[in-house]
N, C-alpha and C positions, 0 to 999 in steps of 0.2 A: 660515278662515273664520268657523269657530263662535264663535273668541274675540273678532274685530273685529264680530259680529252683538252677541255681549253687551257691547260696548263694555269690554270689558278691555284691549284696546289702540286706540290710533289709527293710520291712514293717512296718511304722509308723503310728498307729492309733493317732491322734491327730486332734487338731480345728487350721485349717492353719492360720488365726489371731493370736491364741496365739505362735504360732512356730516364725511367722516373728517377731513380737515382743520381744522375749525370744531372736532371731537372732541378731536384731537391738540392744538390750540393749549388748549383747556379743561383737559386733563389734566395740561399742564405746571405747574400751581400749586394743582392740585385736593388736598384732603386727603381719605385715604381714609374719615376717620370722618365725611363727610357723604356719604356712599355715593350720589354721583351727583347726589344732589337738587336739587344748584344746575345742574346741566349739564339734566337734564332740567326744569328750569323754563324754563331760557333756552329750550330746545328748544319747550317748549310754547308759550310767549310768540311765537315764529318761526311757530307756523303757527295764530295765533289763540285759540288755549285759555289765554290767560295769567289770565282770572278763573278757570276750574276749577282751575288750579295752586294760585292764592292760597286759593281756597276749602278744597282738603283739604289743604294745606302745614300740617306742624307737629304734626298729629293724630297719635294713637298707634301708626298701621303707620307714619307716618315716624320716631318714635322709634325701634320695635324695630329698622327697618331700620337706622338707625344705629348700634346697639349690635350687630347682626349684622357689621354692615361693621367695625366696631369688633374685635371678637373673631376675622373671619375674614380680614379685608386689611390690617391696620394691623401692622406688624411688632412684635414683641416687645422690641426694643429702643428703639421709641417709646412703649412702654405698650400696646400692642394683643397679641392674642393669634394672631397668624399665624404657623404654624411651631410651635405647642404639640403638633397630631397626631404631626407627625413627629419631637418631641423625645421625647415619649411611646415610640414604637417605638425609638428609639435607645438607653432606659434611664432610670435614675433619675439626675438631675444629682449631680456631685460635692458634698461640700462646702465645696470652695472656691467653684466656679460658684456656688451657693447664696450663700453670702455677700458674690461679686461685684455677685450681682442683686438684693439686700437688704441694708436695716439688720441688725445682729447682732440686735437686739431682735425684730425678726420672725423672726429665724433660730430663736432661742430656743423663740417662741409655735411655730413648726412642730415643732419639735425635745416640746415638751410636749406636744401634739396627738399625735403617734405615739406617745407613752406612754400616755396615754388610751385610746388605742384596741384597746388589748391586753387592757383591762379591758371590755370590749362579750363580753357571752354572752347566751344566753339570757333573756328577762325584763327585761333593760337597756332603759332608753327613751333614744333619741336624738333630737336636735333640728335642723332644716335650719340652715345656716351663716345667721350673725349679720352677714357681711360685707356692707357698704354695697351691692356689686357681687353679688349674689345669683348664684349657680353654676348656677339653678334660671329665668334670665331669659327664655333662648331656647327652651328645651327641658323637660320633664317639668316644666312649671310647676305641675303638682298638688303638687310634693315643695317648693318654695316655703312657707317658714315651718309646715314640715310638722312633726309629734312620730310618732315610729316604736315601735312595739312592738317589740322584737326578738324573734320565735320560736327559731328556730333558726340554730346557726350552724356548718355542717360543712365539709369537706375542699373540697366544692362550690360550695355558696351561702351568702348570707345569706338569710333568710328574716324578713321584718317585716310590720307592718300599720299602714297611718295610723290617726291614733285620732281626730283633729280634721276629717276632711272628711264630716260629713253628706250625706247624699243627700236628692231630693225622693222618694222611695220610702219608705212608714213599714212597719215590720212590726206587725200589729193581734194584742194577745195579751189573752187575756180572761182576767182575772181575778177569784177568788171571795175575796171583805174574809170576813177570819177571823172578828171578832167581830159584823158585822152579818148576814154570810151573803149580802150582796148581790154579783152579779156587774155588773162593768163589762169594757170594752175598751178598752184604753191603746197608741198608736201607738207606737212605739219607731223612732228615726232609723235607718234603714239605712246605717251609715258605708262609705264607699268607701275599702277597706283597701290598694288597688292594681291592675293592672291585669290581671295573672295569676290562675289558677284553679292549687289541687294536684289533680292526679288521684289518684283515690282518698279523697280526705278529704272531711269536711263543708263540703256548699258554704257555712255558716254559722259563725263562730266567734261564743261567746260570753263575753262577759268581764264579770269584778266585780274591787272592789277593796277591799271589805267587811271591816272585821273581827268582826263576830258571823259571817259567812258563812266566814270563813277558821278561825274556830276551829270552827264546824261541819263543819268539812271539805266545803263542798259545792263540788267540783270538785276542781282540782286545780293548785296554783302553774305558772307559766310560768317553768322554768326550777328553780333550785334555791333561789330566798329563796321564804319562805315568808310572810315579810310582804309581799309584791308583788301584782301582779297573777294574778289566778286565772282559767283558761278552765275553763268548764262547759257544759252542755246545754241545750238549751231546755226538756227534763222536771226538769232541776237547778231551773232559771227557776222555773216554774209551780211546784214543790212547797216550794222558797223562800218564795213570794211568801204560798201558801195557809198555810204553818204562821207567818208575821207575822215570817220572821226580817228582810224586807227589802221594800224598797218596788221596785217593778217600775224605776223611774226610778233604780234603782243600778247597771241593769246595761247595756253595750252591747254591741252586735249589730255585726259587721263582715262585710262581702262583700270578697272578692279579697285579694289579698297582693303585697305589694312583694318585687322580687328583684335581689340585687347579685350578680354571678357571681366564680368566683376563677380565674381563667386562670395561663397560665405566664409566667415571665420577670417576674413581677411587675405585669404588665400591667393585670388587673384582680385586686383584693384584697377582695372583698367590702366589706362592710361597715367593715370596719377600715382598709379600704383607703380607703374613703370619707371616713372621717375623719382620716387622715394626711393625704388632699387638701384636708383644711378644709371639706370640704363636707357634714359631718355634725357634730355636736359630743355629747358624752356628757351626758346632762341628771343631776345630781344626785339619789342616790335620796329624798333629804330632801325632794325637789320634788314626789315623784310623789304624794302626796294632794291637793295644790293644784293640779295640774293635771289629776286626775281630777274634783275639784269644778268647778272652771271648768267642761269640758268637759262634764258632766251638764247645765249651762243648755242646750244646744243640743237644739233639735225636730228634727222632719221639715222639711228645706228649702222654702221657700215663695219667690216674687218680692218679698214682703212683708217675709221675716225676712233676707233675705238678708244684706243688710249686717251686721245685729246679731250674725248666726253668724258671718262671717270676725270681726267683734270677739272675738266669746268665744273664735275658735282664736287669733287673734293675741296674744290675754292669756296663753291656757296655752302656747302658745309662748315668751311671755317669761319665765313662770314659771321654764321648763328654764334659764334662764341660770346658768352658774356662778358663785355671789358674788364680788366685787369684779373681774369681769372687763368692762371697760368698751366695750360694744359699737361698734363703730366707725361705727354709726348716729350715737350723740351726737358724734360730731366733725365732723360736716356738719352739725350743726344752723343754723350760721349762714349767713346770707345771701351770695350773691356778692357783690363788689364792685366787681371791673374786668373787662376783657373786650372785645371787638371791639364792643360794643354794649353799651344798656340790659337789662339783665335777666339775663345771663348772663355766664361766666368759662370762658374757651376751655381753660381749662387747669388747672381742677378737675374733677378726675376723680369726685366724688360728681355730676358733671351730663352730663346726656347732650350729646352736642358740639352747642355755638352753640344752646342752649335753655336756660331755667330750670325744666326738670324734672329733679326727683332720680331717680336711675337707683333707689333703693328704692322710691320712689314708683310709678315706671315697674313693677317687679316685682309690687308689690302690686296693680297692674291688670291685668296680664295673668294674675295669680291669679285676680283677679276675674271678667278674661273666661274663663276656663278651667272656671271653678264654674259661670258662667252657660251653658257651652254642651254639658258636659257632666253636669254633676248636676243642674242644672235645665232643661236643653234649652230656652232660651230664649236664642239668640244675641244678641238686640238690646240686652241688657242686660249685654253684654260692655262694655269699656274701648272 
């Protein structure tokens, strides 16, 4: 009754047998990818709420529902994901099954991805998948187009922090300039590294990637590569800036970590397994400097700069691409030219079913909605 009062549901006065027969008739030719929306629209018209149905039809929520249905209701044989969980429980598919399910060039890509995953260690940078259909569309949207610094990778878990998710919280740092002796306060964006906290560790992680600071041994390298990203303390930061070794803007401060567990029977294999499953990609070490430089442009998140902040995060993510690797996104730049009606192509996998909305754009919208809701705390700015 409470949900009816909140208009979450509409009460329907009808004969149950008549309604069930109508639903059965509709389901005979229904496509799971439509998520029952056509049937819902029909019923809304039958109860005199057709205008309401038309007003809200085709919005963000509908697109997300269609993608949920594709993943959970459409069979794998038809191109969906229904049954994926069961196949994961049954174990990894054989090479013969893989060859039957996908072209040989796709199989080679998967093998190459598995090989690259073995190179991931503490200090490595990885980025979320560049696939047209983001693996983080329906859940963990914060990981879509994310850049992650791996902090550790042991027998139990892989531990990392996202670098391109500044929050609306700023950390005020008082700095005394070396030359003038004047004091000033700088607000650094507190970056969201992940939804977990490690018990017993410092609540904030300070990072830098400055050649002068590395030479001066300010902090210690993340991993074995002394030419990569270093971690340090807040005291290291104030001391280094006070000595004129670096500007405060050359540091990043992160709160929270991301964790990937390692289970038995290969069902969860940490960040290596994420890469083998093509949910993440290894970032070439040569791109680290460009990524850091781009991310340094981000400021404390505000309603005014949210779009520009996401654009910076996107550019930094793009810098992480392996050279000569053609992103699947470029394969779908052409507009649909056929289908059941103007503006969409029913069989174009890059589009949400019966729409002209690209799945890649929907994933971007879902990330924007997540950022607005959880980092900016203003859900109205979401998609």
